[in-house]
mmCIF file of the C-alpha atoms, coordinates in Angstrom:
data_MODEL
# 
_entry.id   MODEL 
# 
loop_
_atom_site.group_PDB 
_atom_site.id 
_atom_site.type_symbol 
_atom_site.label_atom_id 
_atom_site.label_alt_id 
_atom_site.label_comp_id 
_atom_site.label_asym_id 
_atom_site.label_entity_id 
_atom_site.label_seq_id 
_atom_site.pdbx_PDB_ins_code 
_atom_site.Cartn_x 
_atom_site.Cartn_y 
_atom_site.Cartn_z 
_atom_site.occupancy 
_atom_site.B_iso_or_equiv 
_atom_site.pdbx_formal_charge 
_atom_site.auth_seq_id 
_atom_site.auth_comp_id 
_atom_site.auth_asym_id 
_atom_site.auth_atom_id 
_atom_site.pdbx_PDB_model_num 
ATOM 1  C CA . UNK A 1 1  ? -10.700 -0.683  7.221   1.00 0.00 ? 1  UNK A CA 1 
ATOM 2  C CA . UNK A 1 2  ? -8.690  -0.890  10.424  1.00 0.00 ? 2  UNK A CA 1 
ATOM 3  C CA . UNK A 1 3  ? -4.872  -0.816  10.437  1.00 0.00 ? 3  UNK A CA 1 
ATOM 4  C CA . UNK A 1 4  ? -4.513  -4.571  10.980  1.00 0.00 ? 4  UNK A CA 1 
ATOM 5  C CA . UNK A 1 5  ? -6.730  -5.403  8.019   1.00 0.00 ? 5  UNK A CA 1 
ATOM 6  C CA . UNK A 1 6  ? -4.956  -2.785  5.910   1.00 0.00 ? 6  UNK A CA 1 
ATOM 7  C CA . UNK A 1 7  ? -1.575  -4.331  6.707   1.00 0.00 ? 7  UNK A CA 1 
ATOM 8  C CA . UNK A 1 8  ? -2.901  -7.823  5.954   1.00 0.00 ? 8  UNK A CA 1 
ATOM 9  C CA . UNK A 1 9  ? -4.192  -6.584  2.585   1.00 0.00 ? 9  UNK A CA 1 
ATOM 10 C CA . UNK A 1 10 ? -0.855  -4.967  1.751   1.00 0.00 ? 10 UNK A CA 1 
ATOM 11 C CA . UNK A 1 11 ? 1.053   -8.124  2.652   1.00 0.00 ? 11 UNK A CA 1 
ATOM 12 C CA . UNK A 1 12 ? -1.330  -10.231 0.560   1.00 0.00 ? 12 UNK A CA 1 
ATOM 13 C CA . UNK A 1 13 ? -0.741  -8.026  -2.492  1.00 0.00 ? 13 UNK A CA 1 
ATOM 14 C CA . UNK A 1 14 ? 3.000   -7.494  -2.014  1.00 0.00 ? 14 UNK A CA 1 
ATOM 15 C CA . UNK A 1 15 ? 5.437   -9.766  -3.801  1.00 0.00 ? 15 UNK A CA 1 
ATOM 16 C CA . UNK A 1 16 ? 8.853   -10.086 -2.129  1.00 0.00 ? 16 UNK A CA 1 
ATOM 17 C CA . UNK A 1 17 ? 8.115   -6.972  -0.031  1.00 0.00 ? 17 UNK A CA 1 
ATOM 18 C CA . UNK A 1 18 ? 7.357   -4.972  -3.185  1.00 0.00 ? 18 UNK A CA 1 
ATOM 19 C CA . UNK A 1 19 ? 3.971   -3.475  -3.998  1.00 0.00 ? 19 UNK A CA 1 
ATOM 20 C CA . UNK A 1 20 ? 3.209   -1.847  -7.362  1.00 0.00 ? 20 UNK A CA 1 
ATOM 21 C CA . UNK A 1 21 ? 1.930   1.698   -7.026  1.00 0.00 ? 21 UNK A CA 1 
ATOM 22 C CA . UNK A 1 22 ? -1.288  0.895   -8.897  1.00 0.00 ? 22 UNK A CA 1 
ATOM 23 C CA . UNK A 1 23 ? -2.090  -1.765  -6.279  1.00 0.00 ? 23 UNK A CA 1 
ATOM 24 C CA . UNK A 1 24 ? -1.366  0.701   -3.468  1.00 0.00 ? 24 UNK A CA 1 
ATOM 25 C CA . UNK A 1 25 ? -3.825  3.152   -5.024  1.00 0.00 ? 25 UNK A CA 1 
ATOM 26 C CA . UNK A 1 26 ? -6.408  0.360   -5.455  1.00 0.00 ? 26 UNK A CA 1 
ATOM 27 C CA . UNK A 1 27 ? -6.042  -0.654  -1.801  1.00 0.00 ? 27 UNK A CA 1 
ATOM 28 C CA . UNK A 1 28 ? -6.451  2.972   -0.722  1.00 0.00 ? 28 UNK A CA 1 
ATOM 29 C CA . UNK A 1 29 ? -9.597  3.373   -2.811  1.00 0.00 ? 29 UNK A CA 1 
ATOM 30 C CA . UNK A 1 30 ? -11.042 0.061   -1.600  1.00 0.00 ? 30 UNK A CA 1 
ATOM 31 C CA . UNK A 1 31 ? -10.362 0.979   2.037   1.00 0.00 ? 31 UNK A CA 1 
ATOM 32 C CA . UNK A 1 32 ? -11.602 4.557   1.686   1.00 0.00 ? 32 UNK A CA 1 
ATOM 33 C CA . UNK A 1 33 ? -8.181  5.906   2.676   1.00 0.00 ? 33 UNK A CA 1 
ATOM 34 C CA . UNK A 1 34 ? -5.767  8.446   1.288   1.00 0.00 ? 34 UNK A CA 1 
ATOM 35 C CA . UNK A 1 35 ? -2.845  6.930   -0.643  1.00 0.00 ? 35 UNK A CA 1 
ATOM 36 C CA . UNK A 1 36 ? -0.463  8.449   1.918   1.00 0.00 ? 36 UNK A CA 1 
ATOM 37 C CA . UNK A 1 37 ? -2.044  6.300   4.639   1.00 0.00 ? 37 UNK A CA 1 
ATOM 38 C CA . UNK A 1 38 ? -1.337  3.175   2.603   1.00 0.00 ? 38 UNK A CA 1 
ATOM 39 C CA . UNK A 1 39 ? 2.206   4.450   2.044   1.00 0.00 ? 39 UNK A CA 1 
ATOM 40 C CA . UNK A 1 40 ? 2.702   4.875   5.771   1.00 0.00 ? 40 UNK A CA 1 
ATOM 41 C CA . UNK A 1 41 ? 1.500   1.319   6.419   1.00 0.00 ? 41 UNK A CA 1 
ATOM 42 C CA . UNK A 1 42 ? 3.869   0.065   3.713   1.00 0.00 ? 42 UNK A CA 1 
ATOM 43 C CA . UNK A 1 43 ? 6.753   1.860   5.421   1.00 0.00 ? 43 UNK A CA 1 
ATOM 44 C CA . UNK A 1 44 ? 5.849   0.241   8.736   1.00 0.00 ? 44 UNK A CA 1 
ATOM 45 C CA . UNK A 1 45 ? 5.798   -3.182  7.051   1.00 0.00 ? 45 UNK A CA 1 
ATOM 46 C CA . UNK A 1 46 ? 9.020   -2.429  5.142   1.00 0.00 ? 46 UNK A CA 1 
ATOM 47 C CA . UNK A 1 47 ? 7.177   -2.972  1.860   1.00 0.00 ? 47 UNK A CA 1 
ATOM 48 C CA . UNK A 1 48 ? 8.652   -0.948  -0.993  1.00 0.00 ? 48 UNK A CA 1 
ATOM 49 C CA . UNK A 1 49 ? 6.280   0.691   -3.460  1.00 0.00 ? 49 UNK A CA 1 
ATOM 50 C CA . UNK A 1 50 ? 7.515   0.137   -7.017  1.00 0.00 ? 50 UNK A CA 1 
ATOM 51 C CA . UNK A 1 51 ? 6.476   1.172   -10.522 1.00 0.00 ? 51 UNK A CA 1 
ATOM 52 C CA . UNK A 1 52 ? 5.376   4.486   -9.051  1.00 0.00 ? 52 UNK A CA 1 
ATOM 53 C CA . UNK A 1 53 ? 2.853   6.704   -10.772 1.00 0.00 ? 53 UNK A CA 1 
ATOM 54 C CA . UNK A 1 54 ? 3.214   10.460  -10.309 1.00 0.00 ? 54 UNK A CA 1 
ATOM 55 C CA . UNK A 1 55 ? 5.958   10.027  -7.670  1.00 0.00 ? 55 UNK A CA 1 
ATOM 56 C CA . UNK A 1 56 ? 3.355   9.925   -4.893  1.00 0.00 ? 56 UNK A CA 1 
ATOM 57 C CA . UNK A 1 57 ? 5.286   7.432   -2.777  1.00 0.00 ? 57 UNK A CA 1 
# 
């Protein structure tokens, strides 16, 4: 998944610029990316990851 599609996916799943951690992990798995890459894209979009599992983000 390219960066533009990743960012579109994050924005589609985010609610009020907030994305639950479980959704971030699901997006990473679906895209074949590391969770940190999804976290970086969220930071660029100013989307906050909430309900964090394992304090990964």
